[in-house]
C-alpha positions, 0 to 999 in steps of 0.5 A: 500500500503506497503512502499518500503524502501531502494534501492539496486544496483546489477549487477543481481537480487538476487534469490527469496530466497535471496531477501529482502522485501520492497526494490528496486533492481536497476539492471545494467550490469557492465558498463551499464549507465542505471538501471532497477528497481525491487520492492519487497513488504513485501511478497517478491513478485516482483512488476515489471516483470523481464525477464530471458534470455530475454524470460521468465518473471522472476515471471514465472521462476521455481526459483521464489517463489511468490505463495500467492493465497489461491485457488492455495495454497489449491490445493497444489501449493506452488511454481512457479515451481509447478504452471508451471507444472500444467499450462503446463499440462492444456495447453497440454489439450487445443485444437488448432484452427482446420484447417482441414475440416472434417466430423462426420464419420472421426471425430466422437467426439465433446466437451460438457460442463455441468453447472459445467464447466465439459467437456465430449466427445459427438457423433458428429453425434447427432448434428443437428439431426431432423425428416428430416435427422435422424431415431429418437426415444425416450423413453419419452414423447416429445412435439413440439410447433410451434410458427410460420407457418410450411410447408412440401412439399413432392414434390409428395414423400410418406409421411407415418404416421403409428403405430397410436393407434386403437380407433375403440372400443372408437370411441365415444371419437374420433370424430375429423378428419384431413381435408385440404383446397385447399391451403394445410392447415391442420386442424381438424373438427367434423366427423358429419359435414363432413358427412353432407357436403358430399352431397354438394360436389357430383354431382347427378350421384355421389350421386346416386352411393354413395347411392347405394353403401351404400345400398349394391348395391341395388337401392336407386333411388327415388322409385315410384309406378304407379300401385297397383293391385288389388286396392281393397280387402275385409275382407274375410278370405283369402290372397290377392296378391297385385302387385306394379308396378313402378321404383326403387323397387329392395329393398335389401333383408336384410333391406327392409320394406313394411308397410300399412299406413293410407290414411291421412299420408302425409309424408313418414317419419311421416306416421301412420303405421297400420301394417308391412307386414312380409318379408316372404310374400313379393316377391322382383324382381331385375328388379326394376319395380315390388314388390309383397306381400300377406296379409289376410286383415280380421282384417283390418278396412274398409277404404283406405290405402297407402303403405310405402316402405323402401329401406335401405336408405329412405322411400317412401309413395304411393299416390295410395291407396288400399281400404279394404271393408267388401265384394267386389262387384263381378260381377257374371260370371255364366250368361255370354252370348256370341256373335260369328262371324266366317269367312264366317259364318262357324262353327268350333269345334276349335273356342268355348266360354262358361261361362267365357272362350273363345278359338281359334285354327287354322282351315283350314276348316274355311279358308286356313292357310295363312299370309293374316291378315284376321280376322277369329273369333270374340267373345264378352260377354254381358255387364259386367260393366256399363258406368262410373263404375270402375272395376278390372278384372283378366284374365288367358290366355294360348297360343300355339306358331305357328307350320308350315306345311313345310317351315316357313312362313313370316307373323304374326298372332295377337290375341286380348283379352280384353274389348270391347264397349258393344254397338258396333255390333260384327264384324271381326276386332279388336274392343277392347278398352283395350287389350292384344296383342298376336303375333305369329312371323315368322322364328321360333315359338315365342310368343310375348305379348304386354299390349295394344299399349305398345312398351314393349314386353315379348317374349317366345319360349316355345311351350305353355305358360300361363300368367295373364292379369289384366285390371283396370279402374278408371274414364277414366284411364286404366291400363293393366298389363301382368304377365309372368314368373316373368316378368311384363309389365304395360301400362296406358292410358286414354280412354273409359268410357262407358259400356264394355263387354269382347271379343277375336279377332283372325287373320289368319296365315300360322302356326297352333296356339291356344289361350284360355282366362278365366275370373278369377275375376271381381269386381267393385271398 
């Protein structure tokens, strides 16, 4: 602390360049009873504010030389006057407190400052920009970390995420998918787990529809085979046609399989495959009921085999078997003996039987044509199969739909072709224990074909027709099959186990009609 020396009384404070150092100036206007003290140190700096003209502090007056700050001196500010000019320039650049309410369009700039205290004008519109209020883009990687829950409620408005990279060629490395719970919480899960869980979310109807779509529209319902015909083949060098009758057999033409498996195969997934039937030897049908294939079994070992089917989604293994034998035990058809009974014991060249064939045509000489439900003819063979013997019989039937002389009649005529109790005396009535019913309908020529007492029917309006009938007996179970014009009907029942013969029974009608039947094949199982 410098020592202030003498006291000098003056009327006015001397100018800066006239002041002495280390003194106290006592300033008083003439006649004033009081003084104002002003101390000046050894550097000439005024230690007590003096006011010029009652408004400007003396040390800020341009005439005051009191600059001793090194930083100011280094900037070239050597006097109060220079300092005042610099200060005014800086004050002119200061912002006043704003009173006007504005917006980013009318006032597009704001002030920004860097770490060095340097300022610049910035776009006001960039302040507060985010994904909700701006069309943002970036040229460098960006990360956003959520340290708390974050929710977006679109209120039903579209929320689009586009332009993502396509990873179809790298799907092995992209196995995660976005999932959401009932509360809207998003998460990720393995795609395989989602696929495994999907069936648990579907109704049975939805499962069936989904499987069908996945299989190209082909049925994926549970396959079943009720009948396999014939159930026995031999090792002769010739193809056998095997007919399967069941449900959901309309297999997709591009991804099906038909295989022969060992009898001891229990599971469809683990069945032991003996051979695969070539696709070119398989006939598929869209009705879902039928499937047919042929194969030459000459190189297949003797034994029983199951059939395995693949529908593009699942395997099915039949419970029924097909037996391969060295030689089928065929029943001779050359020594058949027929019995015949005709209405009123008449004779007619239109009603015949010989060998393995039997035929009928309307003959007004036997009885006048009428819709009277009278049986006109009955024929049966001698015993062909003994009691409790299983067999397979294939029959070809050809028919002629009824034509009428004059107005169409209103009645019907029925022919019964099939197997008969061999011990029953022949009579003019339906004596069959298993049959094919062929009905001539009224109004217009039409043939109706029924397998036994089935309610299912195949119809034709052709003037002539040909069908294949199959009769199979295993124990007390009968299977009757009609195959006609790519249609198949099957009827099963439990019935007669005694000795059987083959027969035909014909009823009268108003129209002219005809039918013939020929036993093609008969062998024991």
